[in-house]
ROSE-4610 file (N, C-alpha, C; in Angstrom, 1 decimal, always signed):
// ROSE-4610
residu = [W/W/W/L/L/L/A/A/A/N/N/N/N/N/N/V/V/V/V/V/V/K/K/K/T/T/T/R/R/R/I/I/I/Y/Y/Y/Q/Q/Q/A/A/A/F/F/F/R/R/R/R/R/R/A/A/A/K/K/K/V/V/V/I/I/I/E/E/E/A/A/A/T/T/T/P/P/P/P/P/P/W/W/W/L/L/L/T/T/T/K/K/K/E/E/E/H/H/H/R/R/R/Y/Y/Y/Q/Q/Q/I/I/I/A/A/A/L/L/L/I/I/I/Y/Y/Y/K/K/K/E/E/E/A/A/A/L/L/L/R/R/R/L/L/L/S/S/S/K/K/K/E/E/E/T/T/T/G/G/G/V/V/V/M/M/M/Y/Y/Y/H/H/H/V/V/V/D/D/D/H/H/H/I/I/I/V/V/V/P/P/P/L/L/L/A/A/A/G/G/G/R/R/R/E/E/E/V/V/V/S/S/S/G/G/G/L/L/L/H/H/H/L/L/L/P/P/P/R/R/R/H/H/H/L/L/L/Q/Q/Q/A/A/A/I/I/I/T/T/T/A/A/A/V/V/V/D/D/D/N/N/N/H/H/H/R/R/R/K/K/K/S/S/S/N/N/N/K/K/K/L/L/L/E/E/E/F/F/F/T/T/T]
num = [1/1/1/2/2/2/3/3/3/4/4/4/5/5/5/6/6/6/7/7/7/8/8/8/9/9/9/10/10/10/11/11/11/12/12/12/13/13/13/14/14/14/15/15/15/16/16/16/17/17/17/18/18/18/19/19/19/20/20/20/21/21/21/22/22/22/23/23/23/24/24/24/25/25/25/26/26/26/27/27/27/28/28/28/29/29/29/30/30/30/31/31/31/32/32/32/33/33/33/34/34/34/35/35/35/36/36/36/37/37/37/38/38/38/39/39/39/40/40/40/41/41/41/42/42/42/43/43/43/44/44/44/45/45/45/46/46/46/47/47/47/48/48/48/49/49/49/50/50/50/51/51/51/52/52/52/53/53/53/54/54/54/55/55/55/56/56/56/57/57/57/58/58/58/59/59/59/60/60/60/61/61/61/62/62/62/63/63/63/64/64/64/65/65/65/66/66/66/67/67/67/68/68/68/69/69/69/70/70/70/71/71/71/72/72/72/73/73/73/74/74/74/75/75/75/76/76/76/77/77/77/78/78/78/79/79/79/80/80/80/81/81/81/82/82/82/83/83/83/84/84/84/85/85/85/86/86/86/87/87/87/88/88/88/89/89/89/90/90/90/91/91/91/92/92/92/93/93/93/94/94/94]
x = [-10.7/-11.6/-11.6/-10.4/-10.3/-11.0/-10.8/-11.5/-13.0/-13.5/-15.0/-15.5/-14.7/-15.1/-14.4/-14.4/-13.7/-14.2/-15.5/-16.2/-15.8/-16.0/-15.6/-14.2/-13.3/-11.9/-11.6/-12.2/-12.0/-12.5/-13.6/-14.2/-13.3/-12.8/-11.8/-10.6/-10.0/-8.8/-9.0/-10.1/-10.4/-10.5/-11.2/-11.3/-10.0/-9.1/-7.8/-6.9/-7.0/-6.2/-6.7/-8.0/-8.6/-8.1/-8.1/-7.7/-6.2/-5.4/-4.0/-3.8/-4.5/-4.4/-4.9/-6.0/-6.6/-5.6/-4.9/-4.0/-2.6/-2.3/-1.0/-1.0/-0.2/-0.2/+0.4/-0.1/+0.5/+1.9/+2.4/+3.7/+4.8/+4.4/+5.3/+6.4/+7.6/+8.8/+9.2/+10.1/+10.6/+11.3/+12.0/+12.7/+11.8/+10.6/+9.6/+9.1/+8.8/+8.3/+9.4/+10.6/+11.7/+11.8/+11.7/+11.7/+10.5/+9.3/+8.2/+8.5/+9.0/+9.4/+10.4/+11.3/+12.3/+11.6/+10.6/+9.9/+9.1/+8.5/+7.8/+8.8/+10.0/+11.0/+11.5/+11.6/+12.1/+11.1/+9.8/+8.8/+8.9/+9.1/+9.3/+10.5/+11.6/+12.9/+12.7/+12.1/+11.9/+11.0/+10.0/+9.1/+9.9/+10.7/+11.5/+12.6/+13.2/+14.3/+13.8/+12.7/+12.2/+11.2/+10.5/+9.4/+8.1/+8.1/+7.0/+6.5/+5.2/+4.6/+4.7/+5.3/+5.4/+4.5/+3.9/+3.1/+3.7/+3.3/+3.6/+2.4/+2.7/+1.6/+1.7/+0.5/+0.5/+0.4/+1.4/+1.5/+0.3/+0.1/-1.1/-2.1/-3.2/-4.1/-4.6/-4.9/-5.5/-7.0/-7.6/-9.0/-9.3/-8.7/-8.8/-10.0/-10.4/-11.6/-11.2/-10.0/-9.5/-8.8/-8.1/-7.3/-7.0/-6.9/-6.6/-5.3/-4.3/-3.0/-2.8/-1.6/-1.2/-0.3/-0.2/+0.7/+2.1/+2.8/+4.2/+5.2/+6.4/+7.4/+7.5/+7.4/+7.5/+6.3/+5.2/+4.0/+4.0/+5.0/+5.0/+6.1/+5.7/+6.7/+6.4/+7.4/+7.3/+7.0/+5.9/+5.6/+5.0/+5.0/+4.4/+2.9/+2.5/+1.1/+0.2/+0.6/-0.2/-0.3/+0.8/+0.7/-0.1/+0.0/-0.8/-2.3/-2.7/-4.1/-4.6/-3.8/-4.1/-4.4/-3.5/-3.5/-4.7/-5.1/-6.2/-6.0/-7.1/-7.1/-6.9/-6.0/-5.8/-4.4/-4.4/-3.1/-2.5/-1.3/-0.6/+0.8/+1.3/+2.7/+3.5/+4.6/+5.4/+6.8]
y = [+16.9/+15.9/+15.8/+15.8/+15.6/+16.7/+17.9/+19.1/+19.0/+18.4/+18.3/+17.0/+16.1/+14.8/+14.5/+15.4/+15.3/+14.1/+14.0/+12.9/+11.5/+11.4/+10.1/+9.7/+10.8/+10.5/+10.1/+10.7/+10.3/+8.9/+8.6/+7.2/+6.2/+6.5/+5.5/+5.4/+6.5/+6.4/+5.7/+5.8/+5.1/+3.6/+3.3/+1.9/+1.3/+2.0/+1.5/+1.3/+2.2/+2.1/+0.8/+0.6/-0.6/-1.8/-1.9/-3.1/-3.4/-2.3/-2.6/-3.1/-2.6/-3.1/-4.5/-4.8/-6.1/-7.1/-6.7/-7.5/-7.6/-6.9/-7.0/-8.1/-9.2/-10.3/-9.9/-10.5/-10.2/-10.6/-11.6/-12.1/-11.3/-10.1/-9.3/-8.8/-9.0/-8.6/-7.1/-6.6/-5.3/-5.2/-6.3/-6.4/-6.3/-7.0/-6.8/-5.4/-4.8/-3.4/-2.4/-2.7/-1.9/-2.1/-3.3/-3.6/-2.9/-2.9/-2.2/-0.7/-0.1/+1.3/+1.6/+0.8/+1.0/+1.0/+0.2/+0.2/+1.6/+2.0/+3.3/+4.5/+4.4/+5.4/+5.3/+4.1/+4.0/+4.6/+4.4/+5.1/+6.6/+7.1/+8.6/+9.0/+8.3/+8.7/+8.7/+7.6/+7.6/+8.7/+9.1/+10.2/+11.5/+11.7/+13.0/+13.0/+11.9/+11.8/+11.9/+11.3/+11.2/+12.2/+12.8/+13.7/+13.0/+11.6/+10.8/+10.3/+10.3/+9.9/+8.3/+7.9/+6.4/+6.1/+4.9/+4.4/+3.1/+2.7/+1.3/+0.5/-0.5/-1.4/-2.8/-3.3/-4.6/-5.6/-6.3/-7.3/-8.2/-8.7/-9.5/-8.5/-8.2/-7.1/-7.4/-6.4/-6.6/-6.9/-6.4/-6.6/-7.0/-8.1/-8.5/-9.4/-9.6/-10.5/-12.0/-12.3/-13.7/-14.1/-13.1/-13.4/-12.2/-12.3/-11.2/-11.5/-10.6/-10.8/-10.2/-10.3/-9.7/-8.5/-7.7/-6.5/-6.9/-7.5/-8.0/-7.4/-7.3/-6.7/-7.4/-8.8/-9.5/-9.3/-8.7/-8.5/-7.0/-6.2/-4.8/-4.5/-3.5/-3.0/-1.5/-0.8/+0.6/+0.6/+1.1/+1.3/+2.6/+3.1/+4.4/+4.4/+5.6/+5.8/+5.4/+5.7/+5.3/+3.8/+3.0/+1.6/+1.0/+1.7/+1.2/+1.4/+2.5/+2.8/+1.8/+1.6/+0.6/-0.8/-1.2/-2.5/-2.7/-1.6/-1.6/-2.8/-3.5/-4.7/-6.0/-6.0/-7.3/-7.9/-9.2/-9.9/-10.0/-9.3/-9.4/-9.8/-10.7/-11.1/-10.4/-9.8/-9.1/-9.8]
z = [-7.2/-6.7/-5.2/-4.6/-3.2/-2.4/-2.9/-2.2/-2.3/-3.3/-3.5/-2.9/-2.4/-1.9/-0.6/+0.3/+1.6/+2.4/+2.5/+3.3/+2.6/+1.3/+0.7/+0.9/+0.8/+1.0/+2.4/+3.4/+4.8/+5.1/+4.5/+4.7/+4.1/+2.9/+2.3/+3.1/+3.6/+4.4/+5.7/+6.3/+7.5/+7.2/+6.1/+5.7/+5.5/+4.8/+4.4/+5.7/+6.6/+7.9/+8.6/+8.7/+9.3/+8.6/+7.3/+6.6/+6.9/+6.9/+7.2/+8.6/+9.6/+10.9/+11.0/+10.4/+10.3/+9.6/+8.6/+7.8/+8.4/+9.5/+10.1/+11.2/+10.9/+11.9/+13.2/+14.3/+15.6/+15.8/+15.0/+15.1/+14.3/+13.8/+13.1/+14.1/+13.7/+14.5/+14.3/+15.1/+14.9/+13.6/+13.2/+11.9/+10.8/+10.8/+9.8/+9.7/+10.8/+10.8/+10.2/+10.5/+10.0/+8.5/+8.0/+6.5/+5.8/+6.5/+5.9/+5.8/+6.9/+6.9/+5.8/+5.5/+4.4/+3.1/+2.9/+1.6/+1.4/+2.5/+2.4/+2.2/+2.8/+2.6/+1.1/+0.6/-0.8/-1.8/-1.5/-2.4/-2.3/-1.1/-1.0/-1.7/-1.6/-2.2/-3.7/-4.3/-5.7/-6.2/-5.4/-5.8/-5.9/-4.9/-4.8/-6.0/-6.2/-7.2/-8.6/-8.9/-10.3/-10.6/-9.6/-9.8/-10.2/-10.1/-10.4/-9.1/-8.8/-7.6/-7.5/-6.4/-6.1/-4.9/-5.0/-3.9/-3.4/-2.2/-1.7/-2.1/-2.8/-3.3/-2.6/-2.2/-1.7/-2.9/-3.1/-4.2/-4.1/-2.9/-2.6/-2.0/-2.7/-2.2/-0.8/+0.0/+1.3/+1.2/+0.1/-0.1/-1.5/-2.0/-3.4/-3.5/-4.8/-5.1/-4.9/-5.5/-5.5/-4.2/-3.6/-2.5/-1.7/-0.4/+0.5/+1.2/+1.2/+1.7/+3.1/+3.6/+4.8/+4.6/+5.6/+5.6/+6.0/+5.1/+5.3/+4.4/+4.8/+3.9/+2.5/+2.5/+1.2/+0.3/+0.8/+0.0/-0.4/-0.2/-0.5/-1.6/-2.4/-3.4/-3.7/-4.0/-4.4/-5.9/-6.4/-7.8/-8.0/-9.3/-9.6/-9.2/-8.9/-8.6/-9.7/-11.0/-12.1/-12.2/-12.0/-12.0/-10.9/-9.7/-8.6/-8.8/-9.4/-9.6/-10.7/-11.7/-12.8/-12.2/-11.3/-10.7/-9.8/-9.1/-8.1/-7.2/-6.9/-5.9/-6.6/-7.6/-8.4/-8.0/-8.1/-7.9/-9.2/-9.4/-10.7/-10.4/-11.2/-11.2/-12.2/-11.9/-12.9/-13.0]
């Protein structure tokens, strides 16, 4: 699908980067940024260890229908790609 939809993929990726930038508060500290990096590293570690693709999910979606969240460590979690796609832009409590 990706190979046949390069333009759509690039548009989506650009939109996503812009949303993350827009949702990143200016008061984020170095410690917050470090915590965010750890969550991304954890998703990568889990993917390598289990052979199952993991994504970093915004628990509070950046572009949800009911609510839009911020790009903060406490709003992020490493979950399987399957669960992340299923969740989409919904706010779900687990």
